[in-house]
LUMPALO-335315 format. One record per residue (C-alpha): residue number from 1; x, y, z. Coordinates in nm, 2 decimals. Each point is the difference from the previous one (the first is absolute). Layout:
N
NUM X Y Z
...
***
This chain:
535
1 0.00 0.00 0.00
2 0.12 0.35 -0.09
3 -0.13 0.32 0.14
4 -0.13 0.09 -0.35
5 -0.22 -0.31 0.00
6 -0.22 0.16 0.26
7 0.08 0.37 0.01
8 -0.05 0.27 -0.27
9 0.30 0.11 -0.20
10 0.06 0.37 -0.04
11 -0.16 -0.02 -0.35
12 -0.30 -0.19 0.13
13 -0.07 0.27 0.26
14 -0.11 0.21 -0.30
15 0.12 0.34 0.14
16 0.34 0.11 -0.13
17 -0.04 0.34 0.17
18 0.04 -0.12 0.36
19 0.33 0.01 0.18
20 -0.09 -0.32 0.18
21 0.18 -0.24 -0.24
22 0.28 0.22 -0.13
23 0.13 0.07 0.35
24 0.11 -0.36 0.03
25 0.36 -0.06 -0.13
26 -0.11 -0.29 -0.22
27 -0.32 0.16 -0.11
28 -0.21 -0.27 0.16
29 -0.36 0.08 0.11
30 0.06 -0.13 0.36
31 0.25 0.01 0.28
32 0.17 -0.30 0.16
33 0.13 -0.07 0.35
34 -0.29 0.13 0.20
35 -0.17 -0.11 0.31
36 -0.38 0.02 -0.01
37 -0.23 -0.06 0.30
38 -0.38 -0.02 0.00
39 -0.16 0.20 0.28
40 -0.35 -0.14 0.05
41 -0.24 0.25 0.15
42 0.05 0.35 0.12
43 0.11 -0.12 0.35
44 0.31 -0.15 -0.16
45 0.07 0.30 -0.24
46 -0.08 0.30 0.21
47 0.22 -0.06 0.31
48 0.29 -0.08 -0.23
49 -0.06 0.31 -0.20
50 -0.02 0.20 0.32
51 0.34 -0.13 0.13
52 0.16 0.07 -0.34
53 -0.12 0.36 -0.01
54 0.10 0.06 0.36
55 0.35 -0.12 -0.07
56 0.05 0.26 -0.28
57 0.21 0.30 0.06
58 0.08 0.33 -0.17
59 0.09 -0.04 -0.37
60 -0.18 -0.33 -0.04
61 -0.27 -0.02 -0.27
62 -0.36 -0.12 0.05
63 -0.22 -0.03 -0.30
64 -0.36 -0.12 -0.02
65 -0.30 -0.02 -0.23
66 -0.35 -0.09 0.10
67 -0.36 -0.02 -0.12
68 -0.13 0.12 0.33
69 0.17 0.13 0.32
70 -0.17 0.06 0.34
71 0.24 0.20 0.21
72 -0.15 -0.13 0.33
73 0.04 -0.37 -0.09
74 0.22 -0.16 0.27
75 0.29 -0.22 -0.10
76 0.04 -0.15 0.34
77 -0.21 0.15 0.28
78 -0.06 0.36 0.12
79 0.27 0.25 -0.10
80 0.08 -0.19 -0.32
81 -0.24 0.18 -0.24
82 0.15 -0.01 -0.35
83 -0.03 0.37 -0.04
84 0.18 0.06 0.33
85 0.27 -0.25 -0.08
86 0.07 0.15 -0.34
87 0.00 0.36 0.14
88 0.25 -0.10 0.27
89 0.23 -0.16 -0.25
90 -0.01 0.32 -0.21
91 0.08 0.21 0.31
92 0.30 -0.22 0.06
93 0.13 0.09 -0.34
94 -0.12 -0.30 -0.19
95 -0.09 0.09 -0.36
96 -0.36 -0.10 -0.02
97 -0.18 0.00 -0.34
98 -0.34 -0.14 -0.06
99 -0.26 -0.03 -0.28
100 -0.37 -0.06 0.08
101 -0.29 -0.04 -0.24
102 -0.18 0.33 0.01
103 -0.35 -0.14 0.01
104 0.02 -0.06 0.38
105 0.08 0.36 0.08
106 -0.30 0.04 0.24
107 0.09 -0.30 0.21
108 0.36 0.09 0.05
109 -0.05 0.17 0.34
110 0.15 -0.05 0.34
111 -0.33 0.10 0.17
112 -0.30 0.22 -0.05
113 0.15 0.26 0.23
114 0.33 0.04 -0.19
115 -0.16 -0.06 -0.35
116 0.34 -0.02 -0.17
117 0.10 -0.27 -0.25
118 0.30 -0.21 0.01
119 0.20 0.19 -0.25
120 -0.02 0.33 0.19
121 0.12 -0.16 0.32
122 0.29 -0.17 -0.17
123 0.10 0.32 -0.17
124 -0.01 0.20 0.32
125 0.23 -0.26 0.15
126 0.24 0.04 -0.29
127 -0.11 -0.28 -0.24
128 -0.21 0.00 -0.31
129 -0.32 -0.19 -0.09
130 -0.18 0.07 -0.33
131 -0.36 -0.08 -0.08
132 0.03 -0.16 -0.35
133 -0.27 -0.01 -0.26
134 0.23 -0.07 -0.30
135 -0.22 -0.29 -0.11
136 -0.23 -0.08 -0.29
137 -0.36 0.11 0.05
138 -0.18 -0.25 0.21
139 0.33 -0.15 0.13
140 0.19 0.02 0.32
141 0.35 -0.03 0.14
142 -0.02 -0.33 0.18
143 0.37 -0.08 0.07
144 0.10 -0.06 0.36
145 0.37 0.02 0.07
146 0.24 0.13 0.27
147 0.37 0.03 -0.06
148 0.25 0.06 0.28
149 0.36 0.09 -0.11
150 0.29 0.06 0.23
151 0.31 0.17 -0.15
152 0.30 -0.16 0.16
153 -0.21 -0.29 0.14
154 -0.13 -0.18 -0.30
155 -0.04 -0.32 0.19
156 -0.31 0.16 0.15
157 -0.16 0.09 -0.33
158 -0.34 -0.16 -0.06
159 -0.30 0.04 -0.23
160 -0.36 -0.10 0.08
161 -0.24 -0.08 -0.29
162 -0.34 -0.17 0.01
163 -0.37 0.06 0.09
164 0.01 0.17 0.34
165 -0.08 0.37 0.00
166 0.10 0.23 0.29
167 -0.36 0.04 0.10
168 -0.29 -0.12 0.21
169 -0.12 -0.37 -0.01
170 0.35 -0.13 -0.09
171 0.15 -0.08 0.35
172 -0.15 -0.34 0.05
173 0.16 -0.34 0.09
174 -0.05 -0.37 -0.07
175 -0.29 -0.02 0.25
176 -0.18 0.26 -0.22
177 -0.18 0.19 0.27
178 0.04 0.32 -0.21
179 0.18 0.33 0.04
180 -0.13 0.21 0.29
181 0.04 0.30 -0.23
182 -0.26 -0.10 -0.26
183 -0.19 0.13 -0.29
184 -0.33 -0.16 -0.09
185 -0.04 -0.27 -0.26
186 -0.31 -0.20 -0.09
187 -0.22 -0.08 0.30
188 0.11 -0.36 0.01
189 0.35 0.09 0.11
190 -0.11 0.17 0.32
191 0.13 0.32 0.17
192 0.37 -0.12 -0.02
193 0.03 -0.18 -0.33
194 0.25 -0.29 0.01
195 0.27 0.06 -0.25
196 0.24 -0.24 -0.18
197 0.30 0.16 -0.18
198 0.36 -0.06 -0.10
199 0.31 0.23 -0.04
200 0.34 -0.09 -0.13
201 0.32 0.12 0.17
202 0.30 0.01 -0.24
203 0.37 0.04 0.08
204 0.28 0.00 -0.26
205 0.03 0.16 -0.34
206 -0.38 -0.01 -0.05
207 -0.03 0.29 0.24
208 0.16 0.22 -0.27
209 -0.26 -0.12 -0.25
210 -0.29 0.09 0.22
211 0.16 0.34 0.07
212 0.03 0.06 -0.37
213 -0.38 -0.06 -0.04
214 -0.05 0.27 0.26
215 0.25 0.24 -0.17
216 -0.16 -0.04 -0.34
217 -0.34 0.10 0.14
218 0.14 0.28 0.22
219 0.19 0.16 -0.30
220 -0.30 -0.01 -0.23
221 -0.02 0.37 -0.12
222 -0.38 -0.02 -0.06
223 -0.22 0.21 0.23
224 -0.11 -0.19 0.31
225 -0.36 0.08 -0.09
226 -0.18 0.07 -0.33
227 -0.29 0.15 0.18
228 -0.01 0.39 -0.02
229 -0.20 0.00 0.33
230 0.25 -0.22 0.18
231 0.29 0.21 -0.12
232 -0.19 0.32 0.11
233 -0.06 -0.15 0.34
234 0.37 -0.09 0.03
235 0.09 0.36 -0.07
236 -0.26 0.14 0.24
237 0.14 -0.22 0.28
238 0.35 0.07 -0.11
239 0.07 -0.36 -0.07
240 0.32 -0.09 -0.19
241 -0.11 -0.17 -0.32
242 0.34 -0.10 -0.12
243 0.25 -0.27 0.12
244 0.32 0.10 0.16
245 0.33 -0.15 -0.10
246 0.11 -0.34 0.12
247 0.35 -0.07 0.11
248 0.21 -0.21 -0.25
249 -0.09 -0.37 0.01
250 0.26 -0.20 0.20
251 0.15 -0.32 -0.13
252 -0.21 -0.31 0.05
253 0.04 -0.20 0.32
254 0.23 -0.30 -0.03
255 -0.14 -0.35 -0.09
256 -0.11 -0.18 0.32
257 -0.22 -0.29 -0.11
258 -0.11 -0.25 -0.26
259 -0.31 0.18 -0.13
260 -0.03 0.14 -0.35
261 -0.25 0.28 0.01
262 -0.18 0.16 -0.30
263 -0.18 0.32 0.05
264 -0.33 0.00 -0.20
265 -0.23 0.29 -0.06
266 -0.32 0.13 -0.16
267 -0.02 0.35 -0.14
268 -0.27 0.11 -0.24
269 0.06 0.18 -0.33
270 -0.07 0.33 0.17
271 -0.18 0.26 -0.21
272 0.14 0.35 -0.06
273 0.32 -0.01 0.22
274 0.13 -0.36 -0.05
275 0.23 -0.15 0.26
276 0.36 0.07 -0.12
277 0.10 -0.33 0.15
278 -0.29 -0.19 -0.17
279 -0.12 0.21 -0.29
280 -0.21 -0.28 -0.13
281 -0.08 -0.14 0.34
282 0.14 -0.32 0.15
283 -0.17 -0.34 0.03
284 0.28 -0.20 0.15
285 -0.22 -0.13 0.28
286 -0.24 -0.15 -0.25
287 0.29 -0.12 -0.22
288 0.17 -0.15 0.30
289 -0.31 -0.21 0.08
290 -0.04 -0.10 -0.36
291 0.36 -0.13 -0.02
292 -0.01 -0.18 0.33
293 -0.33 -0.16 -0.06
294 0.13 -0.16 -0.32
295 0.22 -0.22 0.22
296 -0.27 -0.09 0.26
297 -0.04 -0.38 0.03
298 -0.10 -0.09 0.35
299 -0.16 0.27 0.22
300 -0.09 0.37 -0.02
301 -0.06 0.15 0.34
302 -0.17 0.34 0.00
303 -0.11 0.24 0.27
304 -0.18 0.30 -0.15
305 -0.23 0.28 0.09
306 -0.21 -0.03 -0.32
307 0.07 -0.28 -0.25
308 -0.21 0.19 -0.25
309 -0.02 0.04 -0.38
310 -0.01 -0.29 -0.25
311 0.26 0.18 -0.21
312 0.25 -0.03 0.28
313 -0.08 -0.35 0.12
314 0.02 -0.12 -0.35
315 0.38 -0.07 0.04
316 -0.08 -0.21 0.30
317 -0.27 -0.18 -0.18
318 0.23 -0.08 -0.30
319 0.26 -0.14 0.24
320 -0.27 -0.23 0.15
321 -0.12 -0.11 -0.34
322 0.36 -0.08 -0.12
323 0.10 -0.21 0.30
324 -0.26 -0.24 0.14
325 0.19 -0.06 0.33
326 0.02 0.36 0.08
327 -0.21 0.12 0.29
328 -0.09 0.35 0.12
329 -0.08 0.11 0.35
330 -0.13 0.36 0.05
331 -0.07 0.17 0.34
332 -0.21 0.31 -0.04
333 -0.25 0.21 0.21
334 -0.32 -0.20 0.05
335 -0.20 0.33 0.01
336 0.06 0.30 -0.22
337 0.16 0.31 0.17
338 -0.31 0.21 -0.02
339 -0.38 -0.06 0.03
340 -0.23 0.18 -0.24
341 -0.26 -0.05 -0.27
342 0.25 0.09 -0.27
343 0.34 -0.09 0.14
344 -0.09 -0.35 0.11
345 -0.13 -0.12 -0.34
346 0.30 0.16 -0.17
347 0.23 -0.19 0.23
348 -0.19 -0.32 -0.06
349 -0.01 0.04 -0.38
350 0.38 0.02 -0.02
351 0.05 -0.29 0.24
352 -0.26 -0.23 -0.15
353 0.12 0.04 -0.36
354 0.36 -0.04 0.09
355 -0.05 -0.31 0.21
356 -0.23 -0.15 -0.27
357 0.28 0.02 -0.25
358 0.25 -0.16 0.24
359 -0.23 -0.28 0.08
360 -0.08 -0.07 -0.37
361 0.37 -0.04 -0.05
362 0.09 -0.19 0.32
363 -0.31 -0.16 0.13
364 0.05 -0.14 0.35
365 0.37 0.09 -0.02
366 -0.10 0.36 0.09
367 -0.09 0.07 0.36
368 -0.09 0.34 0.14
369 -0.03 0.08 0.37
370 -0.08 0.28 0.24
371 0.13 0.03 0.35
372 -0.16 0.05 0.34
373 0.16 0.07 0.34
374 -0.07 -0.23 0.30
375 -0.31 0.20 0.09
376 -0.15 -0.07 -0.34
377 0.05 0.36 -0.14
378 0.11 0.01 -0.36
379 0.36 0.11 -0.06
380 0.06 0.26 -0.26
381 0.28 -0.13 -0.23
382 0.20 0.29 -0.12
383 0.32 -0.20 -0.07
384 0.13 -0.01 -0.36
385 0.21 -0.32 -0.02
386 0.06 -0.26 -0.26
387 0.22 -0.31 0.03
388 0.05 -0.22 -0.31
389 0.13 -0.35 0.04
390 0.18 0.11 0.32
391 0.26 0.16 -0.23
392 -0.12 0.35 -0.11
393 -0.15 0.22 0.27
394 -0.15 0.35 -0.04
395 -0.10 0.24 0.28
396 -0.12 0.35 -0.08
397 -0.28 0.26 -0.02
398 -0.16 -0.14 -0.31
399 -0.32 -0.20 0.00
400 -0.12 -0.25 -0.26
401 -0.22 0.25 -0.18
402 0.01 0.23 -0.29
403 0.07 0.32 0.20
404 0.32 -0.15 0.14
405 0.12 -0.14 -0.33
406 -0.07 0.31 -0.22
407 -0.12 0.31 0.17
408 0.13 0.08 0.35
409 0.36 0.04 0.10
410 0.11 -0.33 0.17
411 0.32 -0.15 0.14
412 0.08 -0.36 0.05
413 0.31 -0.22 0.05
414 0.05 -0.34 -0.14
415 0.24 -0.21 0.20
416 0.20 -0.30 -0.14
417 0.21 -0.17 0.27
418 0.32 -0.17 -0.12
419 -0.02 -0.24 0.29
420 -0.21 -0.31 -0.06
421 -0.21 -0.15 0.27
422 0.19 -0.31 0.13
423 -0.33 -0.17 0.08
424 -0.07 -0.05 -0.37
425 0.29 -0.13 -0.20
426 -0.24 -0.10 -0.28
427 -0.14 0.23 -0.27
428 -0.38 -0.03 0.00
429 -0.05 0.27 -0.26
430 0.22 -0.18 -0.26
431 0.19 0.31 -0.09
432 0.32 -0.04 0.19
433 -0.11 0.26 0.26
434 -0.10 -0.16 0.33
435 -0.13 0.18 0.31
436 0.19 0.30 0.12
437 0.03 0.08 0.37
438 -0.15 0.35 0.00
439 -0.30 -0.08 -0.22
440 -0.08 -0.32 0.19
441 0.04 0.15 0.35
442 -0.22 0.29 -0.10
443 -0.28 -0.23 -0.11
444 0.04 -0.23 0.30
445 -0.01 0.29 0.24
446 -0.33 0.13 -0.14
447 -0.15 -0.35 -0.03
448 0.10 -0.09 0.36
449 -0.18 0.31 0.13
450 -0.32 -0.08 -0.20
451 0.00 -0.36 0.11
452 0.11 0.05 0.37
453 0.28 -0.25 -0.07
454 0.28 -0.02 0.25
455 0.09 -0.37 -0.01
456 0.33 -0.07 -0.19
457 -0.14 -0.30 -0.19
458 -0.30 0.19 -0.12
459 0.23 0.29 -0.11
460 0.22 -0.24 -0.19
461 -0.30 -0.14 -0.18
462 -0.10 0.34 -0.13
463 0.32 0.01 -0.21
464 -0.18 -0.23 -0.25
465 -0.23 0.20 -0.22
466 -0.27 -0.27 -0.01
467 0.00 -0.05 0.37
468 -0.01 0.38 0.06
469 -0.29 0.03 -0.24
470 -0.19 -0.28 0.18
471 0.08 0.14 0.34
472 -0.16 0.33 -0.08
473 -0.31 -0.17 -0.13
474 -0.03 -0.23 0.30
475 0.04 0.29 0.25
476 -0.26 0.22 -0.18
477 -0.25 -0.29 -0.04
478 0.03 -0.08 0.38
479 -0.05 0.37 0.10
480 -0.29 0.05 -0.24
481 -0.17 -0.32 0.13
482 0.05 0.13 0.36
483 -0.17 0.32 -0.08
484 -0.28 -0.18 -0.18
485 -0.06 -0.21 0.31
486 -0.04 0.32 0.21
487 0.35 0.00 0.15
488 -0.07 -0.30 0.22
489 0.31 -0.17 0.15
490 0.36 0.10 -0.03
491 0.08 0.24 -0.27
492 0.23 -0.17 -0.27
493 0.35 0.14 -0.04
494 0.06 0.25 -0.28
495 -0.14 0.33 -0.13
496 -0.10 -0.11 -0.35
497 -0.35 0.02 -0.15
498 -0.10 -0.10 -0.35
499 -0.07 0.32 -0.20
500 -0.36 0.04 -0.10
501 -0.10 0.34 -0.16
502 -0.25 0.17 0.23
503 -0.33 0.14 -0.14
504 0.04 -0.19 -0.33
505 -0.36 0.07 -0.12
506 0.07 0.37 0.02
507 0.32 -0.04 -0.20
508 -0.18 -0.21 -0.26
509 -0.26 0.27 -0.05
510 0.26 0.26 -0.05
511 0.19 -0.23 -0.24
512 -0.32 -0.03 -0.20
513 -0.02 0.38 -0.05
514 0.22 0.22 -0.23
515 0.10 0.23 0.29
516 0.34 -0.14 0.07
517 0.08 -0.03 -0.37
518 -0.07 0.37 -0.06
519 0.10 0.19 0.31
520 0.26 -0.18 0.21
521 0.21 -0.31 0.02
522 0.06 -0.20 0.32
523 0.33 0.20 0.05
524 -0.20 0.32 0.03
525 0.12 0.18 -0.32
526 -0.18 0.09 -0.32
527 0.03 -0.29 -0.25
528 0.15 0.23 -0.26
529 0.31 0.05 0.22
530 0.03 -0.37 0.06
531 0.00 -0.08 -0.37
532 0.28 0.24 -0.07
533 0.23 -0.17 0.25
534 0.17 -0.32 -0.10
535 0.28 -0.22 0.14
***
């Protein structure tokens, strides 16, 4: 197996304008010698991020992008509010630079009394946080990254990439009791919605790649907002609408592990002011999936917030059709994020049509599950994870839907471990690949949580894709049967429920009308925009 068997080459990325690939001495579209760790849940990510920021000193560099930021979200108890932590870092002389999607301006407040957004507070402390609407109409900046660089101490350099925003709801743990600082979701999730999510911690040369992604966006000369009203408001409030200079980029951290990491992105073909680093957009996330799925032979394991859009799941369906031993497990939210007469059917339309295509291709080799916590409350699955044949693993901000693959800005990392798992000397995929330590351990960690598995023998059995597929089915069937019996007797182990679309008659009535064909698609954008985006 070579890296190019699974990862995109620079030419396959399809974006010659980016600095990502040319910055590598050999022109490769990935970096080698990294150490990647999966941080499952906010309670694993937030305390580590807090410790890293607190260890920074004057002259260090802190960069972050986010879809949403709530300054009062606590990283690890009282006094660790993310806004306070970032401001104190800036006051110590840390160079703090941030990019937030402008759409959430009104929620970026420390409190009703102060009524000041995160950017103002950081700037008063000496940093800079810009509210960024340099997107295509109807799109969003959805990337979630934090980069910590330490001149003179490169061994401390780290980048975080994944699905976890610096905002409410995200600080949950494996028991899924929910973040005490909560925003409401659909009624079924209760006052503190249980939240399942994953972030990736990267050390080694890949830190420089993630930093380059930030720098390309930061240096974009286009106006931060196209709206005349927004720009007038900025001037009235004396807001700085331009980005200050960044210090020169330091050399990449030294190699420190066995992981090859490829940074993958989505950018749209932005109208008017195109991205200088992606003038025709970038679809490397979609292309990365397409390439990896062509090698899938045994098991595709997905955790995803949406799993929408027949156009996107088509590549999964084709893989299932080509290889009749290939199985697919998907873990998704069992209840859409929002209630509502319009939003609920829209959610169901996208989900139903996508799953129907997968099941036509794979039949009973496709299994889809929701999660619940020990109290029986549904868990909102916000993770964006894919593991193929325990070899290729991806963690990022992108969902399996058309928005993430064509229209929003997204950031993901594909990890290919050069270390083979010693528990599997054979090659079940038949491609000379074999399971790799990082991908397999990521899948096993997630599966163990969902199955409540702690016994060593059971953990070992999960290495086999067929056994793992069957274990999920057995656990879900047992828990479903327990609920159907009224919860009598001991609750079976595990958190898995078979996914059954709720309110199916309503969705079918909507599907029978022309409404969704004319006005909106399940991703929430006009169909005309969708048709003009391809990958």
